[in-house]
N, C-alpha and C positions, 0 to 999 in steps of 0.2 A: 768580967764583965756577968752576972747569974745573966741567964737566959730570957731573953726578952719576956714579954708575959704570954700566954696559952693562946692563939690564936692568933699572935701580930704578923706569924712566917706565912707567909704562900711560899709554900713549897713546891715542887715542879712536880707535879702528877701523869700518870701515863697508862689511861683505862683503855684503851681500846688495841690491838694489834696490828692497826697500821696505825701509829704514834710509836708504837714504841718498837716498828722496827724502822722506821723513822729516827728519831732517835740513837738508835745503833748505831745505824752509821755513820758519825758524826765519825771524821775521824781527824787526825795531828793535821792535815793539810790546811784544815777551815783554823788554824793556830802557824801557820806558815811564820808568820811576823814573831813567834817565838821562838823556832826552833832554830832562827840565828843565831838565838843566846844561847841556844844549848851547848853543851860537848860531854867527849866522851869521859865518864868517872865520877859526874855530878849526881846530886842525891836531889830526888825532887822530890814535890808531895802536888798532887788533884785535891784538888778542894771542893768536894761537891760532885765527883767525877759520876756517878749519875750510873753508865752499864760498862764504863770504861772502857769507852773505841778508844778516844781521844789518851787516854793514859796510857793505853799500849802505846800508844803510837809513840807520845813521848819518853814511852822506857827505851823503846828501840833509840832513837837520838840520846839519854844518855849510858847507853848499853857500854859497859861493862858497870855503873855505875846501878845505885838501886830507884825505884818511881813508890809510890807509892798513893792508894787514892782512897781517898775519904769521901763517902756517903751517911745517910742518914739512916739512910734504910737498907737493911740487908740484900731486900731483891733486888739489887739494883747492883748489887757485887757479883752478882749469879754470874751475869753474860763476860763480866768485866775476868772474873779469874778464869774461864771456859775461855774465853780470845786468848788468850795467854797462855795457857792450854795449846789452843790449836796454833797458835806460833812457838812455840816454847819456849816461849820467854819464861826464864828463871828470876831474873831480877825487879819483878812487878807483883807487890804483894795490896790488896784488898781490904780494906775495916770499918767501920761501923765506929765512923767520931762526930762532932758534930765543929763544926768551921768557930766558934764562937769560945770551944775549951778542946783547942789539938794536940794528943796526948802525946808530945814532944816536947822534946830540953828545948830548949832556946838557943840558936844557932844552930842547930840539925840540918838544917837544906839549903842547899847555894841555889834553887830556882819553886818557885812555886808558883803552884795554875787553878782557876776557876775560869768554866764557862758558861754562863746561863746559872751563875750563882747571886751572886750581888740587888741583882733586880730584886731575888721573890725575899729578902732579909728587913727583918722588921729595925737591924741596924747593921748599914752591912760601911760601916766605919769604922764600928767594934769588930767586924768582922777582919776586915785588911788589917787589926794593928794586930788585931792575933796570926797573923800568912805574915809581917812583918818578924814577930816574937819568934818566929821558925826558922827564919831564913840568916844567916852567916851575915858579917858583916860583907856588906859592895854584892848579893846575894839580887837575884832579879825574882820579878813577880809579872807577870804575863796576864789578862783579865779579859774576856771578851763576855760581852753582854749587849740582846740587841730592841730591849725594849725602852730604847731613851731616845730621840730626837739629835744629844747633844755627840757628839763624840770627840773624844779624849785621847789621843797618839803621845806615847813618847817612849822610842824616839819616831820625830821624822821627816818626810827628805821632800822637795817640792810635787814629785810625782802622785803623792798620797794628800799633800794637801789644795790638789788640783782634782783630784777625785770625790773627794769631800768637800770644797766651793759645788763642785757639779752634782750633786748630792741634795746640797741645799739646796739649787736653786729648781729644780727635778720634785724635791720637796715644797715650794712655796710653788710650785707651778701647777701642780696636782691639788694642793689644799689650798691653796689660795694666805698660804702662812711658810711664813722661814720656819 
């Protein structure tokens, strides 16, 4: 697929020091649901990794495997590279790439991850197809996006279902809309 028309994407921008600090503190703890599916020796790609703070946590989970963080913005990757050096990780790399055209062969990864990416894309389904393309058969995708009132989880369990119901009731109480 060709890139969407210029101006149709809504890339996440971090324009002030406070926002950059908050964004950089995101960790793999927020991706605990995904960590359960990772094993040592896996190859993982983090699409739209931003400053790489989640990427380095995921890289630790797949050690001695490999993690690659990709983002459109070179300046976003600088923090991830420094964080990997600070933690002594040699199994994680960062590169500029487009989620619609990942510079990887088919079936190159065991796992793919994206946090707060799909909500900013003009063609999120095309990005998901591209992520699926680079996964091996039986690979796993972990997604986190927060700008929707819709919650989708797979796999799920009764505790998560109860939580989602409670969140829906809270939303209805606060806004008057389910």
